[in-house]
C-alpha positions in Angstrom: -0.5 0.2 0.1 2.9 2.9 0.7 6.7 3.2 1.9 8.7 5.5 2.8 11.7 3.6 1.2 13.1 4.4 -2.2 15.4 1.5 -2.8 14.9 -1.5 -4.3 12.4 -3.2 -2.1 10.0 -0.4 -2.6 9.5 -1.8 -6.4 11.8 0.4 -8.0 15.0 -0.2 -9.2 16.1 2.2 -12.1 13.0 3.6 -14.4 11.6 0.5 -13.8 8.4 0.0 -11.5 7.4 -3.8 -10.0 5.3 -5.3 -8.1 6.2 -5.8 -4.5 5.6 -8.8 -2.2 6.4 -10.4 0.9 5.6 -14.2 1.1 5.8 -16.3 4.9 7.2 -19.9 3.8 6.7 -21.1 6.9 7.0 -19.4 10.4 10.4 -18.2 10.4 11.4 -17.7 6.5 9.3 -15.4 4.6 10.6 -13.6 1.0 10.1 -10.1 -0.4 10.2 -10.3 -3.8 9.4 -7.2 -6.9 8.6 -8.6 -10.3 8.7 -6.8 -13.0 6.8 -7.1 -17.0 3.9 -8.9 -15.2 6.4 -11.5 -13.7 8.5 -11.9 -16.4 11.3 -10.8 -14.7 11.3 -11.9 -10.7 13.7 -10.5 -8.0 14.1 -12.2 -4.4 15.3 -12.2 -1.2 14.9 -14.5 1.0 14.9 -13.9 5.2 14.6 -15.3 8.6 13.0 -13.9 11.4 13.0 -14.3 15.0 9.7 -12.5 17.2 11.9 -10.6 20.0 8.3 -9.7 21.9 4.9 -8.1 20.7 6.4 -5.7 18.8 9.9 -6.6 17.2 10.7 -8.7 14.9 14.6 -10.1 14.4 15.7 -10.5 10.5 18.5 -11.6 8.8 18.7 -12.2 5.6 20.1 -15.2 3.9 20.0 -14.7 0.0 19.0 -12.5 -3.2 18.1 -14.3 -6.1 17.2 -13.3 -9.9 14.1 -15.3 -12.2 13.0 -14.5 -15.7 10.8 -16.3 -17.0 10.2 -18.6 -13.6 13.7 -19.8 -14.2 16.4 -18.6 -11.8 19.7 -17.0 -13.7 21.0 -15.6 -9.8 21.7 -16.9 -6.7 24.0 -15.2 -4.0 24.4 -16.0 0.0 24.1 -12.2 1.9 24.5 -11.0 5.0 23.2 -8.4 6.9 20.2 -8.3 9.9 18.0 -5.7 11.9 15.5 -5.8 13.9 11.3 -4.3 12.4 9.2 -2.8 14.8 5.6 -3.1 13.9 3.2 -0.2 14.8 0.1 -1.9 13.8 -1.3 -6.0 12.6 -4.5 -7.5 12.2 -5.2 -10.1 9.7 -5.1 -7.6 6.2 -2.9 -5.0 7.4 0.5 -4.8 9.3 2.5 -1.4 9.6 6.3 -1.8 10.7 9.1 0.0 10.4 11.9 -1.7 9.1 14.0 1.3 9.8 11.4 2.9 6.4 7.4 2.7 7.1 5.7 -0.1 5.3 2.5 -0.9 5.0 1.7 -3.8 3.4 -2.0 -5.1 3.0 -3.1 -9.2 2.8 -3.5 -10.3 -1.1 -5.4 -13.8 -1.5 -8.0 -15.3 0.6 -7.6 -16.0 4.7 -5.0 -18.9 3.6 -2.6 -17.1 1.6 0.2 -16.0 3.0 1.0 -13.1 1.1 1.7 -9.5 1.9 1.6 -6.6 -0.8 3.2 -3.1 -0.5 
């Protein structure tokens, strides 16, 4: 829905603006992705999360990957971590500082674990 980020996680890469999603793989792994050209090109960042308390989540980045037409063409392990602070969470909306502000809304059915900026 909204982000104050000006980096790639905002969906903006050079002159292109893509569709941003965050998908929970399981209780600890999630993937932040940006898709361009109707999904023909996908940049994905895999991370692990650990809930510290009701507001804070420690995020540790694991790898980044690029796919073209569904085929992975690049994959690289990465390092980095930080603590994200959740301002508000309900069944369909999440507001958090990463430290950039992100407002994400749930997309799909109630069993889907994807959120979109």
